[in-house]
N, C-alpha and C positions, 0 to 999 in steps of 0.2 A: 687821082691816086686813091686806092682803097687800102689804107694801112691801119690795122688795128693798134690800139695802145695796150701793150702788155707791161706789167710791172714784175721785175725779177723776183721781188719778195712776196708775190701773191701766195696766198694759202694753198692754191691749186698746185703749185710746183716749187715754191721757194725752198723747201727742205730736200728737194731731189739732189742727189750727189752727182757730180761730174766724174764718174768712176773711170779709172781706178783711183782717183784722188779722193780725199775726204772733204773736199770743198763743195759747198752747196750753191745753188743758183741764187739764193737770196743775197749772199755775200759776194759772190764772184761771177755771177752769170750774166753780166751786162752784154757781152758779145753774143752769147746764145740768144738772149732776149731780143736784141736788135736784129739779128739775122732772121729770127722767127717772124718778126713784124714785116721785114722786107720781103721774105719769101711768100708770105700770105698775099702780098700785093701782086705777086706773079702767079697766083692761083695754085700755090703749093700748100696743101692742107697741113699746116703745122702750127704748133704753139710751143712755148719753151719746154714743156714736158715731153711732147712728141719728138721735138728736135733733139733733146738730150738722149732719149731712148734710141733714136736712130743713130746718133753719133756713137753711143756706147756699143751698139751692135757691130759696128765696123772698127772698134778700137780707135776711135778718132780723137780721144782725149789723151794727153800725155799724163804720166804719173803726177806731174805738177798741177794738173787741172787745165793746162793750156789746150785750146782747141787747135787741131791741125787742119789746114786748108785741104790737104789730101783726104782727110776723114770726111770733111763736108762734101766733097765731090763724090766720094764713095757712097755716102749715105743718101745723097740726093743727086743721082746721075743726070738729071735734067739741068743741073747747075754747072756752069763752067766759070771758074775763077781765074782771071788772068793776072800775071805778075807784071807790074809796071816798073 
């Protein structure tokens, strides 16, 4: 496996907001960071900043800052998330 180690509080993206909320990755971006690491293993060129930008473009964050699975699939069409 080729999984990079990203830190949600990194100076590169920690202050990025999960818009439309006012929450930032440093305090609340653990899922964004984890998914970014996992996606990179599957040759999807992303990091927490790029991932957040892609999700914001498709309105994939709720006003509470929660990430929607539908938003992930719209932002990354090559990914299919299955409900168990």
